Structures are given as C-alpha cells and as structure tokens.
C-alpha positions as CSV (number, residue, x, y, z in Angstrom):
1,M,0.0,0.0,0.0
2,S,1.2,3.5,-0.7
3,E,-0.7,4.9,2.3
4,S,-1.8,3.4,5.6
5,Y,-5.5,2.9,6.6
6,P,-7.5,4.5,8.0
7,R,-6.9,8.0,6.8
8,R,-7.7,10.8,9.3
9,D,-9.8,12.6,6.7
10,Q,-10.8,9.9,4.2
11,A,-10.1,6.4,2.9
12,R,-9.2,6.4,-0.8
13,G,-7.3,4.3,-3.4
14,I,-7.4,0.6,-3.9
15,W,-7.2,-1.5,-0.8
16,K,-6.8,-5.2,-0.1
17,I,-9.3,-6.4,2.5
18,N,-6.6,-8.1,4.6
19,D,-4.5,-4.9,4.6
20,I,-7.5,-2.8,5.7
21,T,-8.4,-5.3,8.5
22,K,-4.8,-5.5,9.6
23,N,-4.4,-1.8,10.0
24,I,-7.7,-1.3,11.8
25,K,-7.0,-4.1,14.3
26,E,-3.3,-3.5,14.8
27,V,-1.4,-0.4,14.4
28,G,-2.8,1.9,11.6
29,T,-1.3,5.2,10.7
30,Y,-2.5,8.7,9.8
31,P,-1.1,11.4,7.6
32,K,0.4,14.2,9.8
33,G,-1.8,17.2,10.4
34,S,-0.8,20.8,11.1
35,T,2.5,21.4,13.0
36,R,3.1,23.2,16.2
37,G,6.5,24.8,16.7
38,L,7.6,25.8,20.2
39,F,10.2,28.5,21.2
40,A,11.2,28.0,24.8
41,G,13.2,30.2,27.3
42,G,16.0,32.5,26.2
43,E,17.5,35.8,27.2
44,T,16.1,39.3,26.7
45,P,18.7,40.0,28.5
46,T,16.6,38.8,31.5
47,D,16.3,35.0,31.5
48,L,12.9,33.8,30.5
49,S,10.7,30.8,31.2
50,T,8.3,31.7,28.4
51,I,7.2,29.2,25.7
52,D,5.7,30.6,22.5
53,F,4.1,28.6,19.8
54,I,3.3,28.9,16.1
55,T,1.4,26.8,13.5
56,I,4.1,26.4,10.8
57,E,1.6,26.0,8.0
58,T,0.1,29.4,8.7
59,S,2.4,32.4,8.9
60,G,1.8,34.9,11.7
61,N,3.0,36.0,15.1
62,A,3.7,33.5,17.9
63,T,1.3,33.0,20.8
64,D,1.8,32.2,24.5
65,F,1.9,28.4,25.2
66,G,3.1,28.1,28.8
67,E,6.3,28.1,30.9
68,L,9.4,26.1,31.4
69,T,10.0,24.9,35.0
70,A,12.4,27.8,35.5
71,A,13.7,30.8,33.7
72,S,16.3,29.2,31.4
73,L,18.6,29.8,28.5
74,D,21.1,27.9,26.3
75,G,19.2,24.7,26.2
76,A,18.1,22.6,23.1
77,G,15.0,20.7,22.2
78,T,13.2,18.5,19.7
79,G,9.8,16.7,19.4
80,S,8.0,13.5,18.7
81,F,4.5,13.5,17.2
82,T,3.1,14.2,20.6
83,R,5.8,15.5,23.0
84,A,8.2,18.4,23.0
85,I,11.3,17.8,25.0
86,F,14.0,20.3,26.2
87,G,17.3,19.7,28.0
88,G,20.5,21.4,29.1
89,F,19.9,24.9,30.4
90,R,21.5,27.7,32.5
91,T,19.1,29.0,35.2
92,P,21.7,30.8,35.6
93,S,23.6,27.8,37.0
94,V,24.3,25.1,34.4
95,T,21.8,22.1,34.9
96,D,21.3,18.6,33.7
97,T,17.5,19.1,33.6
98,I,15.3,17.6,30.9
99,E,11.6,18.6,30.8
100,Y,8.7,18.1,28.5
101,T,5.2,19.1,27.5
102,Q,2.4,17.9,25.1
103,F,2.1,19.6,21.8
104,D,-1.7,19.2,21.6
105,T,-2.4,21.3,24.7
106,T,-1.1,24.6,26.1
107,G,0.5,24.6,29.5
108,N,3.7,24.4,31.5
109,C,6.5,21.9,31.2
110,A,7.0,19.0,33.7
111,D,10.2,17.2,34.8
112,F,11.3,14.4,32.5
113,G,14.7,13.4,34.0
114,N,18.4,14.4,33.7
115,L,21.1,14.5,31.1
116,T,24.2,12.4,31.8
117,Q,26.2,15.6,32.2
118,S,25.2,19.1,33.4
119,R,25.9,21.3,30.4
120,S,24.5,24.2,28.4
121,Y,25.5,26.2,25.3
122,L,23.7,23.5,23.4
123,D,22.2,26.1,21.0
124,D,20.4,23.9,18.3
125,G,22.3,20.8,19.5
126,C,19.4,18.5,19.9
127,A,17.6,16.3,17.3
128,G,15.8,13.0,17.0
129,N,12.9,11.0,15.6
130,N,9.6,9.7,17.1
131,V,11.5,7.4,19.4
132,R,14.7,9.0,20.6
133,A,16.0,12.5,21.4
134,L,19.8,13.1,21.2
135,W,21.7,16.0,22.8
136,T,25.2,16.7,21.5
137,C,28.3,18.4,23.1
138,G,27.9,21.5,25.2
139,S,29.8,23.4,27.9
140,N,29.9,23.7,31.7
141,G,33.1,25.7,31.9
142,A,34.8,22.6,30.4
143,Q,33.7,21.5,26.9
144,Y,32.2,18.1,26.1
145,N,32.0,15.7,23.2
146,V,29.3,13.7,24.9
147,I,26.2,12.5,23.0
148,D,23.3,11.2,25.2
149,F,19.8,10.2,24.5
150,V,16.4,9.5,26.0
151,T,13.4,7.5,24.8
152,I,10.8,10.3,24.4
153,A,7.7,8.3,25.3
154,S,9.0,7.1,28.7
155,I,10.1,9.5,31.5
156,G,13.6,8.9,32.8
157,N,17.3,9.9,32.7
158,A,19.4,10.1,29.6
159,T,21.8,7.3,28.6
160,D,25.2,7.6,27.0
161,F,25.0,7.3,23.2
162,G,28.7,7.9,22.2
163,D,31.0,10.8,21.5
164,A,31.4,13.5,18.9
165,S,34.8,13.8,17.2
166,A,35.9,16.7,19.5
167,T,34.9,18.6,22.6
168,K,33.0,21.6,21.5
169,Y,29.8,23.7,22.2
170,S,27.3,25.8,20.2
171,V,26.9,23.0,17.6
172,S,23.8,22.6,15.5
173,S,22.0,19.3,15.1
174,T,19.0,18.1,13.0
175,S,17.8,14.7,11.6
176,N,15.7,12.6,9.4
177,A,14.1,9.4,10.8
178,T,17.4,7.5,10.8
179,R,20.3,9.8,10.8
180,C,21.3,12.8,13.1
181,V,23.9,15.3,11.7
182,I,26.0,17.5,13.9
183,A,27.6,20.7,12.4
184,G,29.9,23.4,13.4
185,G,30.6,24.6,16.9
186,Y,33.4,26.2,18.9
187,N,36.5,25.0,20.8
188,P,39.1,26.4,20.8
189,S,38.1,28.2,17.7
190,W,35.3,28.1,15.1
191,R,34.7,24.6,13.6
192,N,33.6,23.5,10.1
193,E,33.1,19.7,10.5
194,I,29.8,17.9,9.8
195,E,29.5,14.5,11.4
196,F,26.6,12.0,11.9
197,V,25.3,9.1,13.9
198,E,22.6,6.5,13.2
199,I,19.8,7.2,15.7
200,S,18.7,3.6,16.1
201,S,22.1,2.5,17.3
202,T,24.7,3.8,19.8
203,G,28.2,4.8,18.9
204,N,30.6,7.6,18.1
205,A,29.9,10.2,15.4
206,V,31.7,9.7,12.1
207,D,32.7,12.2,9.5
208,F,30.1,13.5,7.0
209,G,31.8,16.5,5.3
210,D,32.5,20.2,5.9
211,L,30.5,23.4,6.1
212,L,31.2,26.3,3.7
213,S,33.0,28.0,6.5
214,S,33.8,27.4,10.2
215,T,30.7,28.5,12.1
216,Q,29.1,28.3,15.5
217,S,25.5,28.9,16.8
218,M,23.7,28.0,13.5
219,M,20.0,27.2,13.4
220,A,18.9,23.9,11.9
221,A,15.9,22.5,10.1
222,S,15.3,19.4,8.0
223,S,13.0,17.4,5.7
224,T,13.3,13.7,5.4
225,T,16.0,14.1,2.8
226,R,17.7,17.4,3.4
227,A,19.3,19.3,6.4
228,C,19.7,23.1,6.4
229,F,21.9,25.1,8.6
230,A,21.1,28.9,8.8
231,G,23.1,31.9,10.0
232,G,25.6,31.6,12.8
233,N,28.7,33.3,13.9
234,I,31.9,33.0,11.8
235,A,34.4,35.3,13.7
236,P,35.1,37.0,17.0
237,G,32.9,39.9,18.0
238,S,29.7,40.4,16.0
239,A,30.6,38.7,12.7
240,D,27.2,37.0,12.2
241,Q,26.2,35.7,8.8
242,N,22.9,35.2,6.9
243,V,24.0,32.2,4.8
244,I,21.7,29.1,4.6
245,Q,23.6,26.0,3.6
246,S,22.4,22.4,3.1
247,I,23.4,18.8,2.9
248,E,21.6,15.6,1.7
249,F,21.2,13.0,4.4
250,A,21.6,10.0,2.1
251,S,25.1,10.9,0.8
252,K,28.1,12.2,2.7
253,G,29.7,15.3,1.5
254,N,30.3,19.0,2.0
255,S,27.4,21.5,2.5
256,V,26.4,23.7,-0.4
257,N,24.9,27.2,-0.6
258,F,21.1,27.2,-0.3
259,G,20.2,30.9,0.0
260,D,20.1,33.7,2.5
261,L,18.2,34.7,5.6
262,T,16.5,38.1,5.6
263,Q,19.2,39.3,8.1
264,V,22.5,38.1,9.7
265,Q,21.5,36.0,12.7
266,E,22.9,33.6,15.4
267,R,21.8,31.9,18.6
268,G,18.2,31.6,17.5
269,G,16.1,28.4,17.1
270,G,15.4,26.3,14.1
271,M,12.6,23.9,13.4
272,S,10.4,22.6,10.5
273,N,7.3,20.8,9.5
274,G,9.2,18.6,7.1
275,K,8.7,21.0,4.2
276,V,9.1,24.5,5.6
277,G,12.2,25.5,7.6
278,I,11.6,28.0,10.4
279,V,14.3,30.3,12.1
280,G,13.2,32.4,15.0
281,G,14.8,34.7,17.6
282,G,18.5,35.1,18.1
283,S,21.0,37.9,17.9
284,V,21.6,40.3,15.1
285,N,25.1,41.7,15.6
286,A,24.6,41.3,19.4
287,S,21.1,42.8,19.4
288,K,18.2,40.5,20.3
289,T,15.6,39.9,17.6
290,N,11.9,38.6,17.6
291,V,11.9,37.9,13.9
292,I,10.7,34.6,12.6
293,Q,11.7,33.6,9.0
294,Q,10.7,30.7,6.7
295,F,12.1,29.0,3.7
296,T,11.0,25.9,1.6
297,I,13.5,23.1,2.3
298,A,13.0,21.3,-1.1
299,T,13.8,24.4,-3.1
300,A,17.0,26.4,-2.7
301,G,16.2,30.1,-2.2
302,N,16.1,33.0,0.3
303,A,14.1,33.1,3.4
304,T,11.0,35.3,3.8
305,D,9.2,36.8,6.8
306,F,6.9,34.6,8.9
307,G,6.0,36.7,11.9
308,D,7.3,37.7,15.3
309,L,8.0,36.1,18.7
310,T,6.1,37.5,21.7
311,V,9.4,39.0,22.8
312,A,12.9,39.6,21.3
313,R,15.3,37.0,22.7
314,D,18.2,34.8,21.9
315,R,19.7,31.5,23.4
316,L,16.3,29.8,23.1
317,A,15.3,26.1,22.6
318,T,12.9,24.9,19.9
319,A,10.8,21.9,19.1
320,S,8.1,20.8,16.6
321,N,5.9,17.8,16.0
322,N,6.3,17.4,12.3
323,H,10.0,17.8,11.5
324,G,12.3,15.8,9.1
325,G,13.0,13.2,11.8
326,L,9.3,12.1,11.8
327,E,8.0,9.8,9.1
328,L,5.3,10.9,6.6
329,F,2.7,8.9,8.4
330,Q,2.3,8.9,12.2
331,P,0.9,6.2,14.5
332,R,-2.7,6.3,15.6
333,A,-3.5,8.9,18.2
334,P,-2.2,7.8,21.6
335,E,-5.7,7.6,23.1
336,L,-6.3,4.5,20.8
337,Y,-3.6,2.6,22.6
338,S,-3.1,0.8,25.9
339,P,0.2,0.3,27.6
340,T,0.4,-3.1,25.9
341,G,0.5,-1.3,22.5
342,R,-2.9,-2.7,21.3
343,P,-5.5,-0.4,19.9
344,L,-8.1,0.8,22.3
345,P,-11.8,1.2,21.5
346,G,-12.5,4.9,21.6
347,G,-15.2,7.2,23.0
348,A,-18.0,7.1,25.5
349,G,-15.6,6.2,28.3
350,V,-14.6,2.9,26.7
351,G,-11.0,2.0,27.5
352,F,-8.6,-0.9,27.7
353,A,-6.2,-0.3,30.7
354,G,-7.1,0.0,34.4
355,I,-4.5,1.8,36.6
356,L,-3.8,1.0,40.3
357,S,-1.4,3.3,42.1
358,G,0.0,3.6,45.6
359,G,-1.3,1.8,48.7
360,L,-0.1,0.0,51.8
361,A,2.0,-3.1,51.7
362,P,2.2,-2.8,54.8
363,S,4.0,0.6,54.5
364,G,3.2,3.1,51.8
365,V,4.4,2.2,48.2
366,D,4.9,4.1,45.0
367,D,4.0,1.3,42.6
368,I,1.8,1.9,39.5
369,E,0.3,-1.2,37.9
370,F,-2.2,-1.8,35.2
371,V,-4.6,-4.5,34.2
372,N,-6.2,-5.4,30.9
373,I,-9.8,-4.7,31.6
374,S,-11.1,-6.8,28.7
375,S,-9.5,-10.0,29.9
376,A,-8.9,-11.6,33.2
377,G,-5.3,-11.7,34.4
378,N,-2.7,-10.4,36.8
379,A,-1.6,-6.8,37.1
380,T,1.6,-5.7,35.3
381,D,4.1,-3.0,36.3
382,F,3.5,0.4,34.7
383,G,6.0,2.6,36.6
384,N,6.2,4.6,39.9
385,L,4.6,7.6,41.5
386,Q,6.7,10.7,42.3
387,S,7.0,9.9,46.0
388,A,7.4,6.7,48.0
389,D,4.5,6.8,50.5
390,R,1.3,7.5,48.6
391,H,-1.6,5.4,50.0
392,A,-5.1,6.7,50.0
393,N,-4.7,8.9,46.9
394,Q,-7.6,9.7,44.6
395,G,-7.6,9.0,40.9
396,T,-9.4,9.6,37.6
397,G,-8.5,9.9,34.0
398,S,-9.4,10.8,30.4
399,S,-8.9,8.5,27.4
400,T,-5.3,9.6,27.2
401,R,-4.1,10.6,30.7
402,G,-4.5,9.2,34.2
403,V,-4.4,11.7,37.2
404,M,-3.7,10.8,40.8
405,F,-4.5,13.3,43.6
406,G,-2.9,13.7,47.0
407,G,-2.4,10.8,49.5
408,G,0.2,9.9,52.0
409,S,0.6,8.8,55.6
410,N,-0.3,10.5,58.9
411,G,1.9,13.6,59.3
412,N,3.0,13.4,55.6
413,I,-0.2,14.2,53.6
414,E,0.5,15.7,50.2
415,N,-1.1,18.1,47.8
416,T,0.8,16.7,44.8
417,I,-1.0,15.7,41.6
418,D,0.8,13.0,39.5
419,Y,-0.1,12.0,36.0
420,I,0.7,9.3,33.5
421,E,0.1,8.9,29.8
422,F,-1.9,5.7,29.1
423,S,-0.1,5.3,25.7
424,T,3.3,4.6,27.2
425,K,4.4,2.9,30.3
426,G,6.7,4.9,32.6
427,N,6.9,6.8,35.9
428,A,4.4,9.5,36.8
429,A,5.3,13.2,36.3
430,D,4.3,16.3,38.2
431,F,0.9,17.8,37.1
432,G,0.5,20.5,39.7
433,N,-1.0,20.8,43.2
434,L,-4.3,20.5,45.0
435,T,-5.7,23.5,46.8
436,L,-4.9,21.7,50.1
437,S,-3.0,18.6,51.2
438,K,-5.4,15.7,51.7
439,R,-5.8,11.9,51.4
440,S,-8.7,9.5,50.9
441,G,-12.0,10.9,49.6
442,A,-12.9,10.0,46.0
443,G,-12.0,10.8,42.4
444,A,-14.1,11.2,39.3
445,G,-13.9,12.8,35.9
446,N,-14.8,12.8,32.3
447,Q,-12.8,13.5,29.1
448,T,-12.2,17.1,30.1
449,R,-12.2,17.5,33.9
450,G,-10.9,15.5,36.9
451,L,-12.4,15.9,40.4
452,A,-10.8,15.3,43.8
453,M,-13.8,15.1,46.2
454,G,-13.6,15.2,50.0
455,G,-10.8,13.6,52.0
456,S,-9.0,14.0,55.3
457,I,-6.3,16.3,56.7
458,D,-4.1,16.1,59.8
459,A,-5.9,18.9,61.7
460,S,-9.4,19.5,63.0
461,P,-12.0,19.2,61.4
462,Y,-10.0,16.3,59.8
463,Y,-12.7,15.4,57.3
464,V,-13.0,18.0,54.5
465,D,-15.9,18.8,52.1
466,N,-13.9,20.6,49.4
467,I,-14.0,19.5,45.7
468,D,-11.0,20.5,43.5
469,Y,-10.9,20.1,39.8
470,V,-8.3,20.1,37.0
471,T,-8.5,20.3,33.3
472,I,-6.9,16.9,32.5
473,A,-5.3,17.9,29.2
474,T,-3.5,21.0,30.7
475,L,-0.8,20.7,33.4
476,G,-1.4,23.1,36.3
477,N,-2.7,23.5,39.8
478,A,-6.2,22.5,40.8
479,T,-9.1,25.0,41.2
480,D,-11.9,25.0,43.7
481,F,-15.1,23.4,42.2
482,G,-17.4,23.6,45.2
483,D,-18.3,21.6,48.3
484,L,-19.8,18.3,49.3
485,S,-22.7,18.3,51.7
486,D,-20.4,16.8,54.4
487,G,-16.7,16.3,55.0
488,T,-15.9,12.7,53.8
489,D,-12.9,10.5,54.4
490,S,-11.9,6.9,53.7
491,G,-14.4,4.4,52.3
492,A,-16.0,6.9,49.9
493,G,-16.3,6.0,46.3
494,G,-16.7,8.1,43.1
495,V,-18.3,7.3,39.8
496,N,-19.3,9.4,36.8
497,S,-20.9,9.7,33.4
498,T,-19.7,12.2,30.9
499,T,-21.9,14.9,32.6
500,R,-22.4,13.9,36.2
501,A,-20.2,12.7,39.1
502,L,-21.5,10.9,42.2
503,I,-19.8,10.2,45.5
504,G,-21.1,7.7,48.0
505,G,-20.2,6.2,51.4
506,G,-17.3,7.2,53.5
507,I,-16.7,8.4,57.1
508,I,-18.1,11.7,58.1
C-alpha cells in the first residue's frame, strides 16, 4: 500500500481487504496534520521561562503556550509526534534538567529526567525521531563531546550514546528518521566539521563532510531528505552571517549554498514541518531579535518573513511535532492505545487499561500497575509515583491521561498531583498541586475535567468537604469546584458519566 489505513480525513485508493483489516486491528497510521512549533526560554537579556508557539503551516506571530519549569537559556529541544522535550539549560547555574510538554495542549513543562552531564551552550544541538531525542556536546566551563539520548515516550534519565569527534559547544543538530547530523561549533576556535550518527544504534559520530566555513551557533531545520543550517557566527565579535547551507542525508559530502536569511543572525532556534524550515529569535550583531523567518527546504532560495515572537530574545530552545525526523505517516492517536500497544476502543468512556497506584504493603508504596480490563489476568508493572509513600490517593482519567491526587501517611499528607500517559508505560510526572493537602476521599472525571472530592487532613476538622478540579489535558494546579454536603474520608467511592459525578459512602 502507498498509504496506511484508515486516513484521518478519508479512505481512498485501492485497498486489499486483509490490509485494511490488519491496519484497523493492529497499528494503523494517519497522515500528519498541522504542525506546532515551540520556542522555549532564552534571554532578553533577562532570563525567560516563556514558551511561544506557532502553527508552521500558517504564517503569523507567535502566541503564548506556557512556561518552562524555570527561567532558562542555552538549552536545546526536539519533538516526537506528541511530545516536546527540552534539555540542558542555565538558570543561571548550568543544569542537567530535561523537561517536556504535550504539543496538543497549552501549558507548563514537567520534569522528565536528567542528562548524563550538566551542560548548556547547546544552541540547536538536539535532534531525534519519534522514538529518541539526542543532545550533542555543550559546555559547563569545560567543553564536552558527549552525545546522550532518551526514549521520548517514557520518562527517565538520559543514557550515553557515544561521542562527537571533539569537545565543543554551540553545535547545530538536525535529523531525518534514521540519521542525526551535527555541524559546526566552537573550541578552541570556530569549527567546520559535519558528522553524523545513526539514531537507532549507539556509537561515536563519524565524518560526513565540511561546512562552507567554520561556524558556531547556527539554526537547523530538516526534511526527510535534506538538512539546512542557517546563519551563525563566523568570527570574533559580532561577525554573524545570513547564509543558509544544506546537505543531503543520504550521501556524505560538504554543504552547499542554499540561499540567505533576511538578516544576519545567530543563537536563534530552528525547526520545520518537514517542508518549511523556520528560524526564530536570536542575535543580530549582538542585538536581540523577535523575527521569525521561513524557507522551503526542497527548493533552494532565500528566506521570507513569517511573523514575530512575543518578545525579542536569543539563546532559546525549539521543538516541533512534524520535522524531518518524523515519518510521513504517524501512529494512531495515543488515546487509541493501551500500555500493551494494542488499539483501544475509543469514545464514551470505553477503554482498555485500568490503573492501580500507591497503597499500603504494609507501609506506603509508590507502585503503579495496570490490568487489561477486557480479559482476566494479573496486574503488570507500569511505573512509579513521584514519592514513595502514597496510599489513600484519589484518581481519575481521560482516554489519554491518568491523574492521581494527594495521598500519604499521617503527618505526611501531600497536595501533589501526579499524572501518567496511558499510551506509554513509565513513571508518573508532576501535574500541579491541589488547593490543600489531603488523602482518601474519591476521584471522578470525564474526558475534560478531573475531580478530587472530599478527603482528610491532619488537623481539625480532619474530614473536608472541598472539591477540587483540574483540566486533565492541561498541566497546572487544581481550582476550587465547590463543596460536598459533608466532609468525607476513607471508604467513599466516586463514579461518573460524561456529565455527572457521584460520591457515595465514606466516614463523616
């Protein structure tokens, strides 16, 4: 088949019945839709936590998306079809932090894990495909040649991948689905080498070719066949350039001239939707810029104006969910999957995986397990909650995300909200906080909102009547919803339809 079934918008062409059936029952893919591109953090010269976003298919100014976990600069990012992931920042201390957010919502980032080495000055030094994200080189006073990677779908720390050919920083990286290329950089002077690794393996980078000139702090974008490196700094002081150069992923060799940016520019962010390359922010001869430019990757030529960022800044990180590292067709939407990887029936509250989290055994535990609701069998490990002692927590979920509220032992009751993505097994991440620390009570929710109803605290009146709610798709703190008729503690149970939640039983 030339295309996978079912199409998001239509089914067309000639299909074999067994191919259609196989795709419906097993994996199935969709053509990619519109692309979100994120610009995260940076310097104005004040450090920022701001995340802006654009829709690459529609030129225009960027809009507010949310916040990084802290005001940060000099990190780098990339994206899968669903997640944006950023790592390696200065806050102003150099960190090993990795954080992430979901493209299909707006909201703040959450903790993902840590790089193998604290470092920044990554510039555009992160790339990947739908499975892996790779960070290359960087600096923490000393310079590094380290390449490390994470599996984007599962939260956790980075793992060593291999080494670049030399210690350096301010490199630029981009990728297609199989190959990551690393270009330019600095240490002890400007560098012109292009090297590459195969994303599916681990190992040291090998030579690809050379840039037109030795350059640091370029901005990178790619299609499935071509990588472009735009702008950068070529000499001490403010010797920025406007040159765009390109290489073909399939054949090693030197870069060639592609065209020009609308202005000289360095330390901005690059991204693409697989067809259009985007360059945003950065420095123009040491002055911050908010300009976003675009160019068509398949056709050599000059860039044109796209729009503006919400604020002029450089040293920012970028990510998109439709770049050259992602195949033409993406997997079914995550809500159609259980942690086992099998398709889920969708809609009307029908699901596949049941989640059990926390509890006493005999002391508090942080285990998360899941069961296959449609067939009898034992529970299987899913991951872990954020903290160790989390019994008597409340829970609910949408078709894509599970949310766990509060919990804990006497004297250690929490207001923490954890969440997991049903589509991938892994540890829970921070969602936000309840309006007060509590345990027990009951949870309920529909596809949009999750409720934490009642519970107990470690002070009189002990049993509380408050109801908190969150919007499940958007990370953030809970908001007051209203009150129960009485304070309610352990033994209460919650249930809901798509429009109404009920709570019954409990101690009052």
